[in-house]
C-alpha positions as CSV (number, residue, x, y, z in Angstrom):
1,M,0.0,0.0,0.0
2,R,1.3,3.5,-0.9
3,Q,0.2,6.5,1.0
4,V,0.6,10.0,-0.3
5,W,0.2,13.0,1.9
6,G,-0.7,16.6,1.2
7,D,-3.1,17.6,-1.6
8,E,-2.7,14.3,-3.4
9,E,-5.1,11.5,-3.0
10,L,-4.5,8.5,-0.8
11,S,-4.0,5.5,-3.2
12,Q,-3.9,1.8,-2.6
13,N,-2.2,-0.9,-4.6
14,R,-5.3,-3.0,-5.1
15,S,-6.0,-5.5,-7.8
16,D,-9.6,-6.6,-8.6
17,I,-10.4,-10.2,-9.0
18,N,-10.6,-11.3,-12.7
19,E,-12.8,-14.1,-14.0
20,S,-10.2,-16.9,-13.8
21,R,-9.4,-16.0,-10.2
22,A,-13.1,-15.9,-9.3
23,I,-13.5,-19.4,-10.7
24,A,-10.4,-20.6,-8.8
25,I,-11.8,-19.1,-5.5
26,A,-15.2,-20.9,-6.0
27,R,-13.5,-24.2,-7.0
28,K,-11.2,-24.2,-3.9
29,F,-14.2,-23.4,-1.6
30,L,-16.4,-26.1,-3.1
31,E,-13.6,-28.8,-3.2
32,Q,-13.6,-28.7,0.6
33,Y,-17.0,-30.4,0.6
34,H,-17.6,-31.9,-2.9
35,S,-15.9,-33.9,-5.5
36,P,-15.7,-33.5,-8.5
37,V,-16.2,-29.7,-9.0
38,I,-16.8,-28.7,-12.6
39,F,-17.2,-25.1,-13.9
40,R,-20.5,-24.4,-15.6
41,S,-20.9,-20.6,-16.1
42,L,-20.0,-17.1,-14.8
43,S,-21.9,-13.9,-14.7
44,A,-20.6,-10.6,-13.5
45,E,-22.4,-7.3,-12.6
46,G,-20.7,-4.4,-11.0
47,T,-18.4,-5.6,-8.2
48,M,-20.2,-9.0,-7.9
49,C,-19.5,-12.2,-9.8
50,C,-21.6,-15.4,-9.7
51,V,-19.8,-18.6,-10.5
52,S,-22.0,-21.7,-11.2
53,M,-20.3,-25.1,-10.5
54,E,-21.5,-28.6,-11.0
55,V,-20.7,-30.8,-8.0
56,G,-21.1,-34.5,-7.0
57,L,-20.3,-37.8,-8.7
58,L,-23.5,-39.8,-8.3
59,K,-26.0,-37.0,-7.6
60,E,-25.1,-33.9,-9.6
61,E,-26.0,-30.5,-8.2
62,I,-25.4,-27.0,-9.4
63,I,-24.1,-24.5,-6.8
64,D,-23.9,-20.8,-7.3
65,V,-21.1,-18.9,-5.5
66,L,-21.4,-15.1,-5.2
67,I,-18.0,-13.4,-5.0
68,D,-17.1,-9.8,-4.3
69,T,-14.6,-9.0,-7.1
70,T,-12.9,-6.2,-5.1
71,T,-12.0,-8.3,-2.1
72,G,-12.2,-11.9,-3.4
73,K,-14.5,-12.8,-0.5
74,I,-17.4,-15.3,-0.9
75,L,-20.6,-13.5,0.0
76,K,-22.9,-16.4,-0.3
77,Y,-23.6,-19.7,-2.0
78,S,-26.8,-21.5,-2.9
79,H,-28.0,-24.7,-4.5
80,Q,-30.1,-24.5,-7.6
């Protein structure tokens, strides 16, 4: 992080989460509880990204993972 004093703005070295990183975050989270985890789709709007993944070997389920693209945090997940 770089701080600038005086009349200049305070700036932060921040990188937003791109699509491939959002998929990796969702995959890593879901692999803790399910196997296999297969990417289905991604939709993004503003600072939110929804990653849909197919999980399960015998009984397949679709799980949507909502990720904040500025922080990389998982906000919620839900089964379809």
